[in-house]
C-alpha positions as CSV (number, residue, x, y, z in Angstrom):
1,M,-0.6,-0.4,27.4
2,S,1.5,-1.0,24.9
3,N,1.1,-0.2,21.4
4,T,0.6,-3.7,20.6
5,E,-2.0,-4.1,23.0
6,R,-3.9,-1.3,21.6
7,I,-6.7,-2.3,18.9
8,I,-5.6,-1.7,15.1
9,E,-8.5,-0.7,13.4
10,I,-8.7,-1.0,9.8
11,I,-11.0,1.7,8.0
12,P,-11.7,2.8,4.7
13,F,-11.0,6.3,3.0
14,E,-12.6,9.1,4.5
15,S,-11.3,12.5,3.0
16,Q,-10.2,13.8,6.5
17,Y,-7.5,11.3,6.1
18,A,-6.4,12.4,3.1
19,A,-3.2,14.1,4.3
20,D,-2.4,11.1,6.4
21,F,-2.2,9.2,3.2
22,A,0.0,11.6,1.5
23,K,2.1,12.0,4.9
24,L,2.7,8.4,5.6
25,N,3.9,7.8,1.8
26,I,5.9,10.7,1.4
27,E,7.8,10.0,4.7
28,W,9.1,6.5,3.5
29,L,9.6,7.6,-0.3
30,E,12.0,10.4,1.1
31,K,14.0,7.7,3.4
32,Y,14.4,5.7,0.8
33,F,14.1,7.1,-2.6
34,I,12.4,10.3,-4.1
35,V,9.1,11.3,-4.8
36,E,8.6,10.9,-8.2
37,P,6.2,12.6,-10.6
38,H,3.5,9.5,-10.6
39,D,3.7,9.5,-6.6
40,Q,2.8,13.2,-6.3
41,E,0.3,12.8,-8.7
42,L,-1.6,9.8,-6.5
43,L,-0.6,11.3,-3.1
44,E,-1.5,15.1,-3.8
45,N,-5.1,14.1,-4.9
46,C,-5.6,10.6,-3.6
47,E,-9.7,11.2,-3.8
48,A,-9.2,12.0,-7.2
49,T,-6.3,9.6,-8.7
50,I,-7.3,6.7,-6.6
51,I,-10.8,6.7,-5.0
52,D,-12.8,8.6,-7.9
53,N,-11.0,6.0,-10.3
54,D,-12.9,2.7,-8.7
55,G,-9.7,2.4,-6.2
56,Y,-9.5,1.9,-2.6
57,I,-7.6,3.4,0.2
58,F,-7.6,1.9,3.7
59,F,-5.6,3.1,7.0
60,A,-4.8,1.3,10.1
61,R,-5.8,3.3,13.1
62,I,-4.7,3.3,16.9
63,D,-6.5,5.3,19.3
64,N,-7.8,7.6,16.7
65,V,-4.2,8.1,14.8
66,I,-3.4,6.9,11.5
67,V,-0.5,4.8,11.9
68,G,-0.5,3.2,8.4
69,T,-2.0,2.9,4.8
70,F,-2.2,1.2,1.5
71,A,-4.1,1.7,-1.6
72,L,-5.8,-0.6,-4.2
73,I,-5.3,1.4,-7.6
74,K,-7.3,0.6,-10.6
75,M,-4.8,-0.6,-13.7
76,K,-5.2,0.7,-17.4
77,S,-4.6,-2.8,-17.9
78,G,-7.4,-4.0,-15.5
79,G,-6.7,-5.6,-12.2
80,Y,-5.6,-3.8,-9.1
81,E,-2.2,-2.7,-7.8
82,L,-1.4,-3.0,-4.5
83,G,0.7,0.1,-3.7
84,K,1.3,3.1,-1.2
85,M,1.7,0.6,1.3
86,A,3.2,2.8,4.6
87,V,3.5,2.4,8.3
88,S,4.7,5.5,10.8
89,P,8.1,4.9,11.7
90,Q,7.1,4.8,15.4
91,Y,4.7,1.8,14.8
92,R,7.0,-0.2,13.0
93,G,7.6,-3.8,14.1
94,Q,4.4,-4.4,15.5
95,Q,2.8,-6.2,12.6
96,I,0.4,-3.4,11.2
97,G,1.9,-3.9,7.6
98,Q,0.6,-7.6,8.0
99,R,-2.6,-7.0,9.3
100,L,-2.9,-4.1,6.5
101,M,-2.0,-7.0,3.8
102,T,-4.5,-9.5,5.6
103,H,-6.9,-7.0,5.2
104,C,-6.1,-5.9,1.6
105,L,-6.3,-9.6,0.7
106,T,-9.6,-10.5,2.1
107,F,-11.2,-7.0,0.6
108,A,-9.8,-8.4,-2.7
109,K,-11.0,-11.9,-2.3
110,T,-14.6,-10.5,-1.4
111,K,-14.6,-8.6,-4.4
112,K,-13.9,-11.7,-6.6
113,W,-10.6,-10.4,-7.9
114,N,-8.6,-13.0,-9.9
115,K,-5.0,-11.2,-9.0
116,L,-3.2,-8.4,-7.4
117,T,-0.1,-7.0,-8.5
118,L,2.6,-4.5,-6.8
119,Y,5.8,-3.0,-7.7
120,S,8.6,-2.9,-5.3
121,S,12.4,-2.5,-4.8
122,T,14.7,-5.1,-4.0
123,K,16.2,-2.6,-1.5
124,L,13.2,-3.0,0.4
125,A,13.8,-6.3,1.9
126,N,11.7,-6.6,4.7
127,A,8.5,-5.7,2.6
128,L,9.5,-8.5,0.0
129,H,9.7,-10.8,2.9
130,I,6.1,-9.7,4.0
131,Y,4.8,-10.0,0.2
132,K,6.3,-13.5,-0.1
133,K,5.0,-14.9,3.0
134,F,1.5,-13.9,2.0
135,G,2.1,-15.5,-1.5
136,F,3.3,-12.7,-3.8
137,R,5.4,-14.3,-6.7
138,E,7.8,-12.1,-8.9
139,V,6.8,-11.9,-12.4
140,P,8.8,-10.0,-15.6
141,L,8.9,-6.5,-14.7
142,E,7.9,-4.4,-17.9
143,S,10.3,-1.8,-19.5
144,N,7.2,1.0,-18.8
145,A,7.0,0.4,-15.1
146,P,4.9,2.8,-13.6
147,Y,7.8,4.0,-11.2
148,L,11.6,4.6,-12.0
149,R,12.6,2.9,-8.6
150,S,10.8,-0.3,-9.2
151,D,12.9,-3.2,-9.9
152,I,10.5,-6.1,-9.2
153,K,7.1,-6.9,-9.7
154,M,5.1,-9.1,-7.9
155,E,1.8,-10.7,-8.6
156,L,-0.7,-12.7,-6.2
157,E,-3.4,-14.8,-7.9
158,F,-6.4,-16.3,-6.1
């Protein structure tokens, strides 16, 4: 059975998957950028920095293997940042990122949120394509963006 025929489950955060959350994100950060202090803070103790601060983390799981993730991080200004979306390299190209995004937007709508925000980089053409496909639009990037690598800010209003 190929990976595309396997069942992709989207599951909520459980402490046992905290290391997977960090590993998946560090993997892609080190490939394209560097792990910044803000990343380290969120990844090393995701339960305290995200979950305990009214945030959410979800995972894509295939055959009990965590293959992707994303977080909804409560912003100081209110609202939520879609962040820390990553898919394991050996599972890329199988629409797992799109499945995670669909789950994210469905979840946000059930919470009756008005808007999602994300920070990205124009180096990540595939990611930006997915964001635009799902309706995110570029908005002005503030000078004190939370990540040095961010050169684009996008929002999706519901």
